[in-house]
matplotlib code that plots the C-alpha trace (Angstrom):
import matplotlib.pyplot as plt

x = [256.0, 256.0, 254.8, 251.5, 248.9, 247.4, 243.7, 243.2, 245.0, 243.0, 239.7, 240.7, 241.8, 238.5, 236.5, 238.5, 237.9, 234.2, 234.1, 236.0, 233.6, 230.6, 232.0, 233.3, 231.1, 232.0, 233.9, 236.0, 234.4, 232.7, 229.0, 226.4, 226.4, 229.5, 231.5, 231.5, 234.8, 235.3, 232.1, 230.4, 227.1, 224.9, 224.1, 220.5, 221.5, 223.8, 221.0, 218.5, 216.3, 214.5, 214.5, 217.7, 219.9, 222.2, 219.4, 218.0, 221.5, 221.8, 218.5, 219.4, 222.7, 221.0, 218.1, 220.6, 218.8, 222.2, 225.8, 226.8, 224.9, 226.1, 226.4, 223.7, 221.0, 220.0, 219.9, 217.6, 215.4, 215.2, 214.1, 211.4, 210.1, 210.1, 208.2, 205.6, 205.1, 204.8, 202.2, 200.1, 200.3, 199.3, 196.2, 195.3, 195.6, 193.2, 190.8, 191.1, 190.4, 187.3, 186.0, 186.8, 189.4, 192.8, 194.4, 194.9, 193.3, 193.5, 190.2, 191.7, 194.7, 192.2, 190.2, 193.4, 194.8, 191.6, 190.6, 194.0, 194.3, 198.1, 198.3, 195.3, 197.1, 200.3, 198.6, 195.8, 196.8, 197.1, 194.5, 194.5, 193.2, 190.3, 190.2, 186.7, 185.6, 184.8, 181.3, 179.7, 176.0, 175.4, 173.4, 170.8, 169.9, 169.4, 165.8, 164.8, 164.5, 161.0, 160.4, 157.5, 155.3, 156.1, 159.8, 159.7, 157.8, 160.3, 163.3, 161.8, 161.1, 164.6, 166.1, 164.2]
y = [178.9, 179.1, 182.7, 182.0, 180.1, 176.9, 176.4, 174.8, 177.6, 180.2, 178.6, 178.5, 182.1, 183.1, 181.1, 182.8, 186.3, 185.5, 184.3, 187.5, 189.7, 187.9, 188.5, 192.1, 194.9, 197.7, 199.6, 196.5, 196.2, 192.9, 192.6, 190.8, 190.2, 191.2, 188.5, 189.0, 190.3, 188.6, 188.8, 191.9, 191.6, 194.6, 195.3, 194.4, 191.0, 190.4, 191.3, 189.2, 192.1, 193.2, 197.0, 198.9, 199.5, 201.9, 204.2, 204.3, 205.1, 207.9, 209.4, 209.3, 211.2, 213.7, 214.2, 215.6, 213.7, 213.4, 214.4, 210.8, 207.7, 204.2, 201.3, 199.3, 202.1, 201.9, 198.1, 198.1, 200.9, 199.0, 195.8, 197.7, 199.4, 196.1, 194.4, 197.1, 197.1, 193.3, 193.4, 196.0, 194.3, 191.0, 192.5, 194.5, 191.4, 189.6, 192.6, 192.5, 188.7, 189.3, 191.8, 189.3, 191.6, 190.6, 194.1, 196.0, 199.5, 202.3, 201.1, 197.7, 199.5, 201.6, 198.6, 196.7, 199.5, 200.5, 197.0, 196.2, 197.7, 198.3, 199.6, 201.9, 203.4, 203.8, 205.5, 207.3, 210.7, 209.5, 210.1, 207.7, 209.2, 207.3, 205.1, 205.8, 205.0, 201.9, 200.7, 201.6, 202.1, 203.5, 201.2, 203.8, 204.0, 200.3, 199.0, 197.6, 193.9, 192.7, 189.9, 187.7, 188.2, 184.8, 185.2, 188.7, 187.5, 184.8, 187.1, 189.7, 187.1, 185.8, 189.2, 189.7]
z = [-69.2, -65.5, -65.6, -67.3, -65.3, -66.8, -67.2, -63.8, -61.9, -63.8, -62.8, -59.2, -59.3, -60.8, -58.2, -55.4, -56.8, -57.1, -53.5, -52.5, -54.5, -52.8, -49.4, -50.0, -51.1, -53.6, -51.0, -50.1, -46.7, -45.7, -46.5, -44.3, -40.6, -38.8, -37.0, -33.2, -31.9, -28.6, -26.6, -27.8, -26.0, -25.2, -21.6, -22.2, -23.5, -20.6, -18.2, -20.1, -21.0, -24.1, -23.4, -24.2, -21.2, -23.0, -24.1, -20.5, -19.3, -21.9, -20.9, -17.2, -17.9, -20.2, -17.8, -15.2, -12.4, -10.6, -11.3, -11.6, -12.7, -11.5, -13.8, -12.1, -12.1, -15.8, -15.6, -12.6, -14.1, -17.4, -15.7, -13.8, -17.0, -18.8, -16.0, -15.9, -19.7, -19.7, -16.8, -18.5, -21.9, -20.4, -18.7, -21.8, -24.0, -21.7, -21.9, -25.7, -25.7, -23.5, -26.1, -28.9, -30.5, -31.9, -31.3, -28.2, -28.3, -25.7, -24.3, -23.4, -21.7, -19.7, -18.6, -17.7, -15.6, -13.8, -12.9, -11.3, -7.9, -7.9, -11.4, -10.8, -7.7, -9.7, -12.7, -10.8, -12.2, -15.8, -18.5, -21.4, -24.6, -26.2, -23.0, -21.8, -18.3, -16.4, -16.7, -13.3, -12.3, -8.8, -6.5, -5.8, -9.5, -9.9, -9.6, -6.2, -5.9, -5.3, -2.8, -2.3, 0.8, 2.2, 1.9, 3.3, 6.4, 7.1, 6.7, 8.9, 11.6, 11.3, 11.8, 15.1]

ax = plt.figure().add_subplot(projection="3d")
ax.plot(x, y, z, "-o")
ax.set_aspect("equal")
plt.show()
């Protein structure tokens, strides 16, 4: 009777096949998250960035900006892009909060960019759709300030 498994062996065989079926899909390939082989980190993860370094590298190569693209160029460019986006989003979030809104709309982007001196210079030739313009009233159009006669006489004497 050594050829036929006993009840205990049959149960353990069934449990192992169920475990194997849970791990393996219909095709026999493992389901779920893959186990890392060695240290398979993306270049963005290695550089501590959120933006994709590989995609920027591909765009640099396909753009034909140069015959050859170094390995550091896409990392540097990705870091610069990520910094600019973070800066604009921070300022736009502040503009949205000032307007008591929870979402950033193009108007908030416009206000953020145009109120920042450096970003305004960088994006001076850019038109943002649905952005509007900065609120601005020319000084000539504002009503003249009226002063009392007593104050005007003392200021005139002080100027002489």
